[in-house]
C-alpha positions as CSV (number, residue, x, y, z in Angstrom):
1,M,12.2,-23.7,18.8
2,N,13.3,-21.1,16.2
3,N,12.7,-23.8,13.5
4,F,8.8,-23.7,14.2
5,L,8.3,-20.2,15.6
6,L,6.5,-19.1,12.7
7,S,4.2,-22.2,13.0
8,T,3.8,-21.5,16.5
9,L,2.3,-18.1,16.0
10,I,-0.3,-19.5,13.7
11,F,-1.4,-22.8,15.4
12,L,-1.3,-21.4,19.1
13,P,-4.2,-19.1,18.6
14,I,-6.1,-21.9,16.4
15,L,-5.5,-24.5,19.4
16,G,-6.8,-21.8,21.8
17,S,-9.9,-21.4,19.7
18,A,-10.4,-25.2,19.9
19,M,-9.9,-25.2,23.8
20,V,-12.5,-22.3,24.1
21,L,-14.9,-24.4,22.1
22,L,-14.3,-27.7,24.2
23,L,-14.8,-26.1,27.6
24,P,-18.4,-25.7,29.0
25,S,-20.3,-22.6,28.7
26,S,-20.2,-22.0,32.3
27,Y,-16.6,-21.3,32.1
28,R,-17.2,-18.1,30.3
29,D,-15.0,-16.0,32.4
30,S,-12.0,-18.3,31.4
31,F,-12.4,-17.7,27.7
32,K,-11.2,-14.0,27.8
33,W,-8.2,-15.0,29.9
34,I,-7.4,-18.0,27.4
35,S,-7.6,-15.2,24.6
36,V,-5.4,-12.9,26.6
37,I,-2.8,-15.5,27.5
38,V,-2.6,-16.9,24.0
39,N,-1.8,-13.4,22.6
40,V,0.6,-12.7,25.3
41,I,2.8,-15.8,24.4
42,N,2.3,-14.9,20.8
43,L,3.8,-11.4,21.4
44,L,6.7,-12.7,23.5
45,N,7.6,-15.2,20.7
46,I,7.1,-12.4,18.0
47,I,9.6,-10.2,20.2
48,T,12.1,-13.2,20.2
49,L,11.5,-13.3,16.2
50,Y,12.2,-9.6,15.9
51,N,15.3,-9.6,18.1
52,N,16.8,-12.6,16.1
53,F,16.0,-11.2,12.8
54,D,19.3,-10.5,10.8
55,R,19.2,-6.8,9.7
56,Q,21.8,-7.3,7.1
57,V,20.4,-9.6,4.8
58,S,17.3,-9.4,2.3
59,D,16.7,-13.1,2.0
60,Y,13.9,-14.7,3.9
61,Q,14.6,-16.1,7.3
62,F,13.1,-18.6,9.8
63,I,12.0,-20.7,6.7
64,E,9.8,-23.6,7.4
65,Q,8.9,-25.7,4.3
66,H,7.1,-29.1,4.1
67,E,5.5,-30.7,1.2
68,W,1.8,-30.4,1.2
69,I,0.0,-31.3,-1.9
70,R,1.5,-33.2,-5.0
71,M,-1.2,-33.5,-7.9
72,S,-0.3,-34.9,-11.1
73,L,-1.8,-32.9,-14.1
74,G,-1.1,-35.2,-16.8
75,N,0.8,-33.8,-19.9
76,L,1.0,-30.5,-18.2
77,G,3.2,-31.6,-15.3
78,V,2.8,-31.7,-11.5
79,L,1.2,-29.1,-9.2
80,S,3.2,-28.5,-6.2
81,I,1.7,-26.8,-3.1
82,D,3.9,-26.4,0.1
83,Y,3.3,-25.3,3.6
84,L,6.0,-22.7,3.4
85,L,6.6,-19.8,5.9
86,G,9.2,-17.1,6.3
87,V,9.9,-13.6,7.2
88,D,11.8,-10.8,5.6
89,G,12.1,-7.0,6.2
90,I,8.6,-6.4,4.6
91,N,6.6,-8.9,6.5
92,M,8.5,-8.6,10.1
93,P,7.0,-5.2,10.8
94,M,3.5,-6.6,9.9
95,I,3.8,-9.6,12.1
96,L,5.2,-7.3,15.0
97,L,2.2,-5.1,14.4
98,S,-0.1,-8.0,14.5
99,G,1.0,-9.4,17.8
100,I,0.5,-5.9,19.5
101,V,-2.9,-5.1,18.1
102,L,-4.3,-8.7,18.6
103,L,-3.3,-8.6,22.1
104,I,-4.8,-5.1,22.9
105,G,-8.0,-6.5,21.0
106,S,-8.2,-9.3,23.2
107,I,-8.1,-7.1,26.3
108,S,-10.7,-4.7,24.8
109,S,-12.9,-7.8,24.2
110,F,-13.5,-7.9,28.0
111,T,-16.7,-5.7,27.3
112,I,-18.2,-8.5,25.4
113,N,-21.2,-9.4,27.4
114,Y,-23.0,-12.4,25.4
115,R,-22.1,-15.4,23.6
116,H,-18.6,-15.5,25.1
117,K,-17.5,-18.9,23.9
118,A,-18.4,-18.1,20.2
119,Y,-16.8,-14.8,20.3
120,H,-13.5,-15.7,21.9
121,S,-13.3,-18.6,19.5
122,L,-13.9,-16.8,16.4
123,Y,-11.4,-14.0,17.7
124,L,-8.7,-16.6,18.3
125,L,-9.4,-18.1,14.9
126,L,-9.0,-14.7,13.1
127,S,-5.8,-14.1,15.1
128,G,-4.2,-17.2,13.8
129,S,-5.2,-16.4,10.3
130,I,-3.8,-13.0,10.1
131,I,-0.5,-14.1,11.4
132,G,-0.6,-16.8,8.9
133,C,-1.5,-14.4,5.9
134,F,1.6,-12.2,6.7
135,A,3.9,-15.3,7.2
136,A,3.0,-17.6,4.1
137,L,5.3,-17.7,1.4
138,D,3.0,-20.2,-0.9
139,F,0.6,-18.3,-2.8
140,F,-2.0,-21.1,-2.1
141,L,-1.3,-20.9,1.6
142,F,-1.5,-17.1,1.6
143,F,-5.0,-17.3,0.0
144,L,-6.2,-20.0,2.3
145,F,-5.4,-17.7,5.3
146,F,-6.6,-14.6,3.5
147,E,-10.1,-16.2,3.1
148,F,-9.8,-17.8,6.6
149,M,-9.8,-14.1,7.8
150,L,-13.2,-13.4,6.1
151,L,-15.4,-15.8,7.9
152,P,-14.6,-15.0,11.6
153,M,-14.7,-11.3,10.9
154,Y,-18.1,-11.6,9.2
155,F,-19.5,-13.5,12.2
156,L,-17.8,-11.0,14.7
157,I,-19.6,-8.1,13.0
158,G,-22.9,-9.7,12.3
159,I,-23.5,-11.0,15.9
160,W,-21.9,-8.6,18.1
161,G,-22.0,-5.4,16.0
162,G,-24.6,-2.5,16.3
163,E,-28.0,-2.1,15.0
164,R,-27.3,-2.3,11.3
165,R,-24.7,-5.2,12.0
166,E,-26.3,-7.7,9.4
167,Y,-26.0,-5.1,6.6
168,A,-22.4,-4.1,7.4
169,A,-21.3,-7.6,7.7
170,I,-23.1,-8.7,4.4
171,K,-21.6,-5.9,2.6
172,F,-17.9,-6.6,4.1
173,F,-18.4,-10.2,3.1
174,I,-19.6,-9.6,-0.4
175,Y,-16.9,-6.9,-1.2
176,T,-14.0,-9.0,0.1
177,L,-15.4,-12.1,-1.6
178,V,-15.2,-10.3,-4.9
179,G,-11.8,-9.2,-4.4
180,S,-10.7,-12.6,-3.5
181,I,-12.2,-14.1,-6.6
182,F,-10.0,-11.7,-8.7
183,I,-6.9,-12.8,-6.7
184,L,-7.8,-16.3,-6.9
185,I,-8.1,-16.1,-10.8
186,V,-4.5,-14.5,-10.8
187,M,-3.2,-17.3,-8.6
188,I,-4.2,-19.9,-10.9
189,G,-2.8,-18.3,-14.0
190,L,0.5,-17.7,-12.2
191,S,0.8,-21.4,-10.9
192,M,0.1,-22.6,-14.5
193,S,2.7,-20.2,-15.9
194,V,5.7,-20.6,-13.7
195,Q,7.7,-23.8,-12.8
196,D,10.1,-24.5,-10.0
197,S,13.2,-24.8,-12.4
198,F,15.4,-26.6,-10.1
199,F,13.0,-29.6,-9.4
200,S,11.6,-29.4,-12.8
201,R,15.2,-30.3,-14.0
202,E,15.6,-32.9,-11.5
203,I,12.6,-35.0,-12.6
204,G,12.7,-34.1,-16.2
205,G,9.1,-32.8,-16.2
206,T,7.2,-29.5,-15.1
207,I,6.5,-28.6,-11.4
208,H,4.0,-25.9,-11.2
209,T,4.4,-23.9,-8.0
210,F,3.0,-21.2,-5.9
211,D,6.3,-20.5,-4.1
212,F,6.7,-16.6,-3.9
213,R,10.5,-17.0,-4.3
214,Q,9.8,-18.7,-7.7
215,L,7.0,-16.4,-8.8
216,V,9.1,-13.4,-8.6
217,D,11.8,-14.8,-10.9
218,F,11.2,-14.1,-14.7
219,N,13.5,-17.0,-15.6
220,N,11.0,-19.7,-14.0
221,Y,8.2,-18.8,-16.5
222,I,7.2,-21.6,-18.7
223,P,7.5,-20.8,-22.5
224,N,4.4,-19.9,-24.2
225,S,2.4,-19.8,-20.9
226,L,-0.4,-17.3,-20.3
227,L,1.5,-14.9,-18.0
228,H,5.0,-15.1,-19.7
229,P,6.8,-11.6,-19.2
230,I,8.3,-11.7,-22.7
231,E,5.9,-13.6,-24.9
232,K,3.0,-11.3,-24.7
233,Q,-0.3,-13.4,-24.5
234,T,-3.8,-11.6,-24.4
235,I,-7.1,-12.1,-23.0
236,L,-9.9,-10.5,-24.9
237,G,-7.3,-8.4,-26.9
238,V,-5.8,-7.1,-23.6
239,P,-2.2,-8.2,-22.6
240,A,-2.7,-11.1,-20.2
241,R,-0.3,-9.7,-17.5
242,L,-1.9,-6.3,-17.6
243,F,-5.1,-8.0,-17.2
244,A,-3.9,-10.0,-14.4
245,F,-2.4,-6.9,-12.5
246,V,-5.6,-5.2,-12.8
247,L,-7.3,-8.1,-11.1
248,L,-4.9,-7.8,-8.4
249,I,-5.0,-4.1,-7.6
250,I,-9.0,-4.4,-7.4
251,G,-8.8,-7.4,-5.3
252,F,-6.2,-5.8,-2.7
253,G,-7.6,-2.4,-3.4
254,I,-11.0,-3.5,-1.9
255,K,-9.0,-4.8,1.2
256,L,-6.7,-1.8,1.6
257,P,-9.3,-0.1,0.9
258,S,-8.8,2.4,-1.8
259,V,-11.2,4.9,-3.6
260,P,-13.4,3.9,-5.2
261,F,-13.4,0.4,-3.3
262,H,-13.8,1.9,0.2
263,T,-17.7,2.1,0.7
264,W,-17.8,-1.1,3.1
265,L,-15.2,0.1,5.5
266,P,-17.1,3.1,7.1
267,D,-20.2,0.8,7.8
268,A,-18.1,-2.2,9.0
269,H,-16.2,0.2,11.5
270,V,-19.3,1.9,12.8
271,E,-21.3,-1.4,13.3
272,A,-18.4,-3.5,14.5
273,P,-17.9,-4.0,18.3
274,T,-14.8,-2.0,19.6
275,P,-12.1,-4.8,19.8
276,V,-13.2,-5.8,16.0
277,S,-12.8,-2.3,14.8
278,V,-9.3,-2.4,16.5
279,V,-8.2,-5.4,14.8
280,L,-9.8,-4.3,11.5
281,A,-8.1,-0.9,11.3
282,G,-5.0,-2.0,13.0
283,V,-4.1,-5.1,11.1
284,L,-6.7,-6.2,8.6
285,L,-6.3,-3.1,6.2
286,K,-2.5,-3.8,6.2
287,V,-3.3,-7.2,4.5
288,G,-4.5,-5.2,1.4
289,A,-1.4,-3.2,1.4
290,Y,1.0,-6.1,2.1
291,G,-0.7,-7.8,-0.9
292,F,0.0,-4.6,-3.2
293,I,3.6,-4.8,-2.4
294,R,4.3,-8.5,-1.9
295,I,2.1,-10.0,-5.0
296,A,0.9,-7.1,-7.2
297,Y,4.2,-5.3,-7.3
298,G,6.4,-8.3,-6.6
299,F,5.0,-10.4,-9.4
300,F,4.3,-7.9,-12.1
301,P,7.1,-5.3,-11.7
302,D,6.9,-4.6,-15.5
303,I,3.3,-3.9,-15.2
304,A,3.4,-2.0,-12.1
305,Y,5.8,0.5,-13.3
306,Q,3.5,1.2,-16.3
307,F,0.7,1.8,-13.7
308,T,2.8,4.3,-11.4
309,Y,0.5,7.3,-12.3
310,I,-2.7,5.3,-11.7
311,I,-1.5,3.8,-8.3
312,A,-0.4,7.3,-7.1
313,G,-3.5,8.8,-8.3
314,A,-5.6,6.4,-6.4
315,G,-3.5,7.1,-3.0
316,I,-3.9,10.9,-3.6
317,I,-7.6,10.6,-4.4
318,S,-7.9,8.4,-1.1
319,I,-6.0,10.8,1.0
320,I,-8.2,13.9,0.0
321,Y,-11.3,12.3,-0.4
322,G,-11.0,10.4,2.8
323,A,-10.1,13.6,4.5
324,Y,-12.8,15.7,3.3
325,N,-15.3,13.1,4.4
326,A,-13.8,13.0,7.8
327,L,-14.4,16.5,8.1
328,A,-18.2,16.3,7.6
329,Q,-18.8,13.5,10.0
330,A,-20.9,14.1,13.1
331,D,-20.1,10.5,14.3
332,L,-16.7,10.0,16.0
333,K,-16.2,6.4,14.8
334,K,-17.2,7.2,11.2
335,M,-14.7,10.1,11.3
336,I,-12.1,7.8,12.4
337,A,-13.0,5.2,9.7
338,Y,-12.8,7.8,7.0
339,S,-9.3,9.1,8.4
340,S,-8.2,5.5,7.9
341,I,-9.1,5.7,4.3
342,S,-7.1,8.9,4.1
343,H,-4.1,7.8,5.8
344,M,-3.8,4.5,3.9
345,G,-3.7,6.4,0.9
346,F,0.0,7.5,1.5
347,V,0.8,3.7,1.4
348,L,-0.2,3.6,-2.3
349,L,1.7,7.1,-3.1
350,G,5.1,6.0,-1.3
351,L,4.8,2.5,-3.1
352,A,4.2,4.2,-6.6
353,S,7.3,6.3,-6.2
354,L,9.6,3.2,-6.4
355,T,12.3,5.0,-4.1
356,V,13.8,3.7,-1.2
357,E,12.4,6.6,0.8
358,G,8.9,6.0,-0.5
359,V,8.9,2.3,-0.1
360,N,10.6,2.3,3.3
361,G,7.7,5.0,4.4
362,T,5.2,2.8,3.0
363,V,6.3,-0.1,5.2
364,Y,6.6,2.2,8.1
365,Q,3.1,4.1,7.5
366,M,1.4,0.6,7.7
367,F,3.0,-0.3,11.1
368,G,2.6,3.3,12.5
369,H,-1.0,3.8,11.4
370,G,-1.8,0.2,12.8
371,L,-0.9,1.6,16.3
372,V,-2.5,4.9,16.0
373,S,-5.7,3.7,14.4
374,A,-6.2,1.1,17.3
375,M,-5.7,3.8,19.7
376,L,-8.3,5.9,17.9
377,F,-10.9,3.2,17.7
378,L,-10.4,2.4,21.5
379,V,-10.9,6.1,22.2
380,A,-14.5,5.9,20.5
381,G,-14.9,2.7,22.2
382,V,-14.5,4.4,25.6
383,I,-17.1,6.8,24.9
384,Y,-19.6,4.5,23.6
385,D,-19.3,2.0,26.3
386,R,-20.4,4.9,28.8
387,T,-23.0,6.5,26.9
388,H,-24.0,4.5,23.9
389,N,-23.5,7.6,22.0
390,R,-20.7,8.6,19.5
391,L,-21.9,12.0,18.2
392,I,-19.3,14.7,18.6
393,E,-21.6,17.6,19.4
394,N,-23.2,15.5,22.3
395,F,-20.0,16.1,24.5
396,R,-18.2,19.2,25.8
397,G,-15.3,19.6,28.2
398,L,-14.2,16.3,28.8
399,S,-10.7,17.2,29.7
400,S,-11.9,18.2,33.2
401,A,-13.9,15.1,34.0
402,M,-11.4,12.8,32.1
403,P,-7.9,14.0,32.5
404,Y,-6.2,10.5,32.1
405,F,-8.5,9.8,29.1
406,T,-7.8,13.2,27.4
407,L,-3.9,12.7,27.7
408,A,-4.5,9.4,25.6
409,V,-6.7,11.1,23.1
410,T,-4.2,13.6,22.6
411,V,-1.5,11.3,21.7
412,A,-3.8,9.4,19.3
413,F,-5.0,12.5,17.8
414,F,-1.5,14.2,17.3
415,G,-0.1,10.7,16.3
416,A,-2.7,10.6,13.4
417,L,-2.4,14.2,12.2
418,G,1.5,14.1,12.0
419,L,3.1,15.6,15.0
420,P,6.9,15.2,14.7
421,T,8.1,12.2,17.1
422,L,4.8,10.4,16.6
423,P,4.2,7.6,13.9
424,G,2.0,9.5,11.6
425,F,4.9,12.2,11.0
426,I,7.4,9.5,10.1
427,G,5.6,7.5,7.6
428,E,3.9,10.7,5.9
429,F,7.1,12.4,5.7
430,F,9.1,9.5,4.0
431,T,6.3,8.6,1.8
432,I,6.1,12.3,0.5
433,M,9.8,12.6,0.4
434,G,9.6,9.4,-2.0
435,G,7.2,11.5,-4.0
436,F,9.7,14.2,-4.5
437,Q,12.6,11.9,-5.0
438,S,10.7,9.8,-7.7
439,T,12.0,10.1,-11.2
440,I,8.8,8.9,-12.3
441,L,6.2,10.9,-10.5
442,P,5.9,14.7,-10.8
443,D,6.5,16.7,-7.7
444,W,2.9,18.0,-7.7
445,S,1.8,14.6,-6.7
446,A,3.5,14.8,-3.4
447,M,2.2,18.4,-3.0
448,L,-1.3,17.2,-3.5
449,A,-0.7,14.6,-1.0
450,M,0.1,17.3,1.7
451,I,-3.4,18.7,1.4
452,G,-4.4,15.6,3.3
453,I,-2.1,16.5,6.2
454,V,-3.6,19.8,6.4
455,L,-7.1,18.4,6.4
456,S,-6.3,15.9,9.0
457,A,-5.1,18.6,11.3
458,G,-8.4,20.4,10.8
459,Y,-10.6,17.4,11.6
460,F,-8.8,16.2,14.6
461,L,-8.2,19.5,16.1
462,W,-11.8,20.3,15.3
463,T,-13.0,17.2,17.1
464,M,-10.5,17.9,20.2
465,Q,-11.9,21.3,20.6
466,K,-15.5,20.5,20.4
467,M,-15.4,17.3,22.8
468,F,-12.6,18.2,25.3
469,F,-12.5,22.0,26.0
470,G,-15.2,24.3,27.4
471,T,-17.6,23.8,30.1
472,F,-18.2,19.9,31.0
473,W,-21.5,18.6,29.5
474,A,-22.8,15.5,28.1
475,N,-26.2,14.9,26.3
476,R,-29.4,13.7,28.1
477,G,-27.7,14.2,31.5
478,Q,-25.1,11.5,31.0
479,E,-22.4,13.7,32.8
480,E,-22.3,11.1,35.7
481,N,-21.3,8.2,33.4
482,M,-18.3,10.1,32.1
483,K,-16.0,8.3,34.6
484,D,-12.3,8.5,33.7
485,L,-10.2,5.4,32.5
486,D,-10.2,2.2,34.6
487,L,-7.1,0.1,34.8
488,R,-8.1,-2.1,31.8
489,E,-8.5,0.9,29.5
490,I,-5.3,2.5,30.9
491,I,-3.3,-0.3,30.2
492,M,-4.6,-0.7,26.5
493,L,-4.4,3.0,25.7
494,Y,-1.1,4.1,27.5
495,S,0.5,1.0,26.0
496,L,-0.3,2.0,22.5
497,A,0.5,5.6,23.3
498,L,4.1,4.6,24.6
499,L,4.7,2.3,21.8
500,S,3.7,5.1,19.4
501,I,6.0,7.3,21.2
502,I,8.9,4.9,21.1
503,F,8.5,4.2,17.4
504,G,8.3,7.8,16.5
505,I,11.2,8.8,18.2
506,F,13.2,5.8,17.1
507,P,11.8,4.9,13.4
508,N,15.0,2.7,12.8
509,L,13.4,0.0,14.9
510,I,11.4,-0.4,11.7
511,F,13.8,1.1,9.1
512,D,16.5,-1.3,10.2
513,I,14.3,-4.2,9.4
514,S,12.8,-3.1,6.3
515,G,15.9,-1.3,4.7
516,E,17.7,-4.4,3.0
517,S,14.4,-5.9,1.8
518,V,13.1,-2.8,0.3
519,K,16.4,-2.4,-1.7
520,H,15.9,-5.9,-3.0
521,F,12.6,-5.4,-3.7
522,L,13.3,-2.2,-5.8
523,Q,16.0,-4.1,-7.9
524,A,13.0,-5.5,-10.1
525,F,12.3,-2.0,-11.3
């Protein structure tokens, strides 16, 4: 079973999507349960994967490789594309996060009240695409899943979103598509510049490959190729490898998102239905961060080193800019969206530090922020489902009417602002420590990032005070609608709260997984 475990994680949701489409529309109550059951099975399989993961090695594990496409390019050789999956300490935490968040999102989807078949089919297709994106070790396969995520998300926002859903969906689609084109250009350039050295010697010709394991090895570059790391080729007078790296940081910077490529995110979050916001913040943003680590830094370490100040600067700007915008928001969901931009900035700072502490902190921040941001958007969804209103000023004293809800909000808010023993503290602490430990970055870069922590405490505590303390009141006489959490909401919020506390107190649950792979990753620098 372990030989096909990763394929099961990808194709079980896709088969579930097909099953939902084949069932009659009258079975609408069955659709949501198919989605939940599929994601429960997937999470159990991911836990099996996690438990069997060898923490002492840095190599890829659970590898599945099958020939897929072989195409003759004439004098240029043969193009080789494989169905290639595997996990190491960098993508294993992301797959674990995906299993958790996708299951929570499927439970949250019980509130969808129209076009059930289409919704749950698209949601399951999105679920398989996300895990495929993290598990793929062939650039072509990665890009295929990367693009597959775009279409379900576009329809999930555009059909089931808020009043401005069409605008938000189109903006999301255009931004992401532009980023994908940039990534595609680099993918083609790399495949024509790198050969599978072993098989090329075996057949006495050139086999162009998309295999991640081959793309990271400078010895596999073809002499005189466009992206050769030693023979400096140029494009319009710009070094080709520098040009390619810039395309990648724009492409993945849009997905992250990093300032100034962030403007699609607040609109997408505000208009998306709650379960889609949960998945978008909890998992999809991490695909951009994963692309930075695995592809931009992994394939172009020579250029990444030169861009250290720029990447760290983008992270610091995102941290401070996102925090200030969050402070200015009257809409709870938009405040949480800008807080995500701010907290994802720590990912770039930790990565730019090129230290063991910083990069481990980056991986942990991606995981921890995924848990906490999913909670935050569920919190916004609980209020919106009851009142169809998200304005912070329209609620007072909710703690007296909704004590169970208030407890969950407390864990989510304090987890996000960086309270010790919760995920936000661990991720931000190690990324900032990496900034101080870095021999490349000046100490003031980490000190500037700490401004974001202070500001996040400001907007979360201000929101908590405004909405949850004082005399109970809701705008337009909606006090009677402010019922405390039902069983489904308790399961979602308290499960995430419990996981946040566990991973906050025992961060080695992630560091033990990522440690060896991070050390191996940093050897290229």
